[in-house]
C-alpha positions as CSV (number, residue, x, y, z in Angstrom):
1,X,116.1,146.3,124.0
2,X,117.9,143.9,121.7
3,X,116.0,145.0,118.6
4,X,115.5,141.3,117.6
5,X,112.2,140.0,116.3
6,X,110.9,136.5,115.9
7,X,109.3,135.5,112.5
8,X,107.5,132.1,112.3
9,X,107.7,130.2,109.0
10,X,106.7,126.8,107.7
11,X,109.0,124.6,105.6
12,X,108.0,121.1,104.3
13,X,105.3,121.0,107.0
14,X,107.7,121.9,109.9
15,X,107.6,125.1,111.8
16,X,110.7,127.3,112.3
17,X,111.1,130.5,114.2
18,X,113.6,132.8,112.8
19,X,115.2,135.5,114.9
20,X,115.9,138.6,112.8
21,X,117.7,142.0,113.1
22,X,115.8,145.2,112.4
23,X,117.1,145.1,108.8
24,X,115.7,141.6,108.2
25,X,118.9,139.6,108.5
26,X,118.7,136.3,110.3
27,X,120.9,135.7,113.4
28,X,119.3,132.4,114.5
29,X,116.4,130.0,114.1
30,X,114.6,127.7,116.5
31,X,113.6,124.3,115.2
32,X,110.9,123.3,117.7
33,X,110.7,119.6,116.6
34,X,114.5,119.1,117.0
35,X,114.6,121.1,120.2
36,X,117.5,123.2,118.9
37,X,118.3,126.9,118.6
38,X,120.8,127.4,115.7
39,X,123.0,130.5,116.2
40,X,124.8,132.1,113.3
41,X,126.8,134.2,115.7
42,X,127.5,133.3,119.3
43,X,127.8,137.0,120.1
44,X,124.0,137.4,120.3
45,X,123.3,134.2,122.3
46,X,121.7,135.9,125.3
47,X,119.7,138.3,123.2
48,X,118.4,135.5,121.0
49,X,117.4,133.3,123.9
50,X,115.6,136.4,125.5
51,X,113.7,136.9,122.2
52,X,112.8,133.3,121.9
53,X,111.9,132.9,125.6
54,X,108.0,133.0,125.1
55,X,108.3,130.4,122.3
56,X,110.6,127.8,123.8
57,X,109.0,124.5,124.8
58,X,111.1,122.2,127.0
59,X,114.9,122.0,127.0
60,X,116.8,123.1,123.9
61,X,120.3,122.7,122.5
62,X,122.0,125.9,121.6
63,X,124.8,126.1,119.1
64,X,125.9,126.7,115.5
65,X,123.9,125.1,112.7
66,X,124.8,121.4,112.1
67,X,127.0,120.8,109.0
68,X,124.6,119.7,106.2
69,X,125.0,116.2,104.8
70,X,125.6,115.8,101.0
71,X,121.9,114.9,100.5
72,X,120.9,118.1,102.4
73,X,123.2,120.2,100.2
74,X,121.6,118.8,97.1
75,X,118.2,119.6,98.4
76,X,119.2,123.1,99.4
77,X,120.6,123.9,96.0
78,X,117.6,122.4,94.1
79,X,115.4,124.9,92.3
80,X,111.8,124.7,93.5
81,X,110.6,124.1,90.0
82,X,112.9,121.0,89.8
83,X,111.9,119.6,93.1
84,X,109.5,116.7,92.7
85,X,109.1,115.9,96.4
86,X,106.0,118.2,96.8
87,X,104.1,116.3,94.1
88,X,100.8,114.9,95.4
89,X,99.8,111.4,94.7
90,X,98.2,111.5,91.2
91,X,99.6,115.0,90.6
92,X,99.6,114.6,86.8
93,X,96.0,113.3,86.8
94,X,94.8,116.1,89.0
95,X,96.4,118.7,86.7
96,X,94.9,117.0,83.6
97,X,91.4,117.0,85.2
98,X,91.7,120.6,86.3
99,X,92.6,121.6,82.7
100,X,90.1,119.4,81.0
101,X,87.3,118.4,83.3
102,X,85.1,115.5,82.2
103,X,81.7,116.3,80.8
104,X,78.8,116.0,83.2
105,X,76.9,114.3,80.4
106,X,79.2,111.3,80.0
107,X,77.4,108.0,80.2
108,X,80.4,106.3,82.0
109,X,82.6,107.7,84.7
110,X,85.8,109.4,83.6
111,X,88.5,106.7,83.8
112,X,91.0,109.4,84.9
113,X,88.9,109.9,88.1
114,X,89.0,106.2,88.9
115,X,92.8,106.1,88.3
116,X,93.2,109.2,90.5
117,X,91.2,107.5,93.4
118,X,93.6,104.6,93.2
119,X,96.7,106.7,93.2
120,X,95.5,108.8,96.1
121,X,94.7,105.9,98.3
122,X,97.9,104.0,97.6
123,X,100.0,107.2,97.8
124,X,98.5,108.2,101.2
125,X,99.3,104.7,102.5
126,X,102.9,105.0,101.3
127,X,103.3,108.5,102.8
128,X,102.5,107.0,106.2
129,X,105.8,105.1,106.0
130,X,107.8,108.4,106.3
131,X,108.2,108.0,110.1
132,X,109.9,104.6,109.7
133,X,112.9,105.9,107.7
134,X,111.2,105.7,104.3
135,X,110.5,108.3,101.6
136,X,107.7,108.2,99.0
137,X,107.7,110.3,95.8
138,X,104.7,110.5,93.5
139,X,103.9,111.1,89.9
140,X,107.4,111.3,88.6
141,X,107.5,112.4,84.9
142,X,109.4,110.3,82.4
143,X,110.4,111.1,78.8
144,X,107.7,110.2,76.3
145,X,104.8,111.1,78.4
146,X,105.0,108.2,80.8
147,X,105.4,108.5,84.5
148,X,106.2,106.6,87.6
149,X,103.1,106.5,89.9
150,X,105.1,106.1,93.2
151,X,108.7,105.6,94.1
152,X,109.4,104.3,97.6
153,X,112.9,104.5,99.1
154,X,113.8,103.1,102.4
155,X,115.9,100.6,104.4
156,X,114.4,97.7,102.5
157,X,115.4,99.1,99.1
158,X,113.7,101.0,96.2
159,X,110.2,100.1,94.8
160,X,108.5,101.5,91.7
161,X,104.8,101.2,92.5
162,X,102.2,101.1,89.7
163,X,98.6,101.5,90.8
164,X,95.6,99.9,89.1
165,X,91.9,100.7,89.8
166,X,90.1,97.4,90.4
167,X,87.4,98.3,92.9
168,X,84.9,95.4,93.5
169,X,86.3,93.5,90.5
170,X,88.0,90.2,90.1
171,X,91.6,90.4,88.9
172,X,93.5,87.6,87.1
173,X,97.3,87.9,86.9
174,X,98.8,85.6,84.3
175,X,102.3,87.0,83.6
176,X,102.6,89.3,81.7
177,X,98.8,89.7,81.3
178,X,96.5,91.3,83.8
179,X,92.7,91.0,83.5
180,X,90.3,93.3,85.5
181,X,86.7,92.2,85.5
182,X,85.4,91.6,82.0
183,X,87.9,93.9,80.3
184,X,90.4,92.6,77.7
185,X,93.6,91.3,79.2
186,X,96.5,93.7,79.1
187,X,100.3,93.0,79.2
188,X,100.5,95.4,82.2
189,X,103.4,93.6,83.9
190,X,105.7,94.4,81.0
191,X,105.0,98.1,81.6
192,X,105.5,97.8,85.3
193,X,108.9,96.1,84.8
194,X,109.9,98.6,82.1
195,X,109.2,101.6,84.4
196,X,111.2,100.0,87.2
197,X,114.1,99.3,84.8
198,X,114.1,103.0,83.7
199,X,114.1,104.0,87.4
200,X,117.1,101.7,88.0
201,X,118.9,103.3,85.2
202,X,118.2,106.8,86.4
203,X,119.2,106.1,90.0
204,X,122.0,103.6,89.3
205,X,120.4,101.3,91.9
206,X,118.2,98.3,91.8
207,X,114.5,99.3,91.8
208,X,111.9,96.5,92.4
209,X,108.6,96.6,90.4
210,X,105.3,96.5,92.4
211,X,101.7,96.4,91.1
212,X,99.3,97.8,93.7
213,X,95.6,96.9,93.1
214,X,93.0,99.2,94.4
215,X,90.2,97.4,96.3
216,X,89.8,94.3,94.1
217,X,87.1,91.8,95.2
218,X,89.4,88.8,94.5
219,X,92.9,88.3,93.0
220,X,94.0,85.2,91.2
221,X,97.6,84.5,90.2
222,X,97.6,81.9,87.5
223,X,101.4,81.5,87.2
224,X,104.3,82.6,89.3
225,X,105.0,86.3,88.6
226,X,108.5,87.1,87.6
227,X,110.1,89.9,89.7
228,X,106.9,91.9,90.2
229,X,105.4,92.0,93.6
230,X,101.5,92.2,93.6
231,X,99.8,94.0,96.5
232,X,96.1,94.4,97.0
233,X,95.6,95.9,100.4
234,X,98.6,96.0,102.8
235,X,100.7,98.5,101.0
236,X,102.8,99.1,104.1
237,X,104.1,95.6,103.7
238,X,106.9,97.2,101.7
239,X,108.3,98.7,104.9
240,X,108.6,95.2,106.4
241,X,111.3,94.0,103.9
242,X,114.7,93.3,105.3
243,X,117.3,96.1,105.7
244,X,119.4,96.7,102.5
245,X,120.2,100.4,102.5
246,X,121.9,102.5,105.2
247,X,120.2,105.7,106.3
248,X,122.8,107.8,104.4
249,X,122.2,105.8,101.3
250,X,118.4,106.3,101.6
251,X,118.8,110.1,102.0
252,X,121.2,110.3,99.0
253,X,118.9,108.3,96.7
254,X,115.9,110.4,97.8
255,X,117.8,113.6,97.1
256,X,118.7,112.2,93.6
257,X,115.1,111.0,92.9
258,X,113.4,114.2,93.8
259,X,115.5,116.1,91.2
260,X,113.6,116.5,87.9
261,X,116.8,116.4,86.0
262,X,117.5,112.8,87.1
263,X,114.6,111.6,84.9
264,X,115.1,113.5,81.7
265,X,117.2,110.8,79.9
266,X,115.7,107.5,80.9
């Protein structure tokens, strides 16, 4: 008997099978998605493969762990409390509602719940871009109590996405004013540009501002909008922009953006 045992774990939604000695030390792990068995010591190769035998699916590559990239090293050294990547869409709103739920006797719906519905829908659409070489981060806190609703990083560049609830309402965009239904016009595009500028400063890279409208009945743009891209349904259109960044640059910017410390002085 080799004395090795296999311990399954989940990290960032991916399964890994660790092969451990009796004292708990790891000697290898099996990344099923990558089809690779990573050996910390080649001396135990046969024992490791015997232990993993019942779990192996298809051909595998066996060898020492790959050398981590600079972006992976940043992620590995990042404290979990400072890692913003696990943030859900609308994370700040969800926490606020959990701490201070709206009264059931309100005559009007809590506007925070409408804003949350918009951020959830847009955020889930942006998360679907992950398989195409893109990363989406959500609810990034900024000094002064502001936040960046969504940051999208991929081959086509960086986009700061601000969501606006407009379900079944007409929206008029007259730069910098945005009018939803019968509400008073608001200079929202100034805020959208300002948040994108702060993100550009933090990441030392150009970040494009985007206004994402949640289920409007109609959108009118009275004058050409400067810099800001306005989307109302096809949020995946961001992934169809031309290639600007190399994969290594995308990973490096994502590693920087997910670090809470990146945003403390913007």
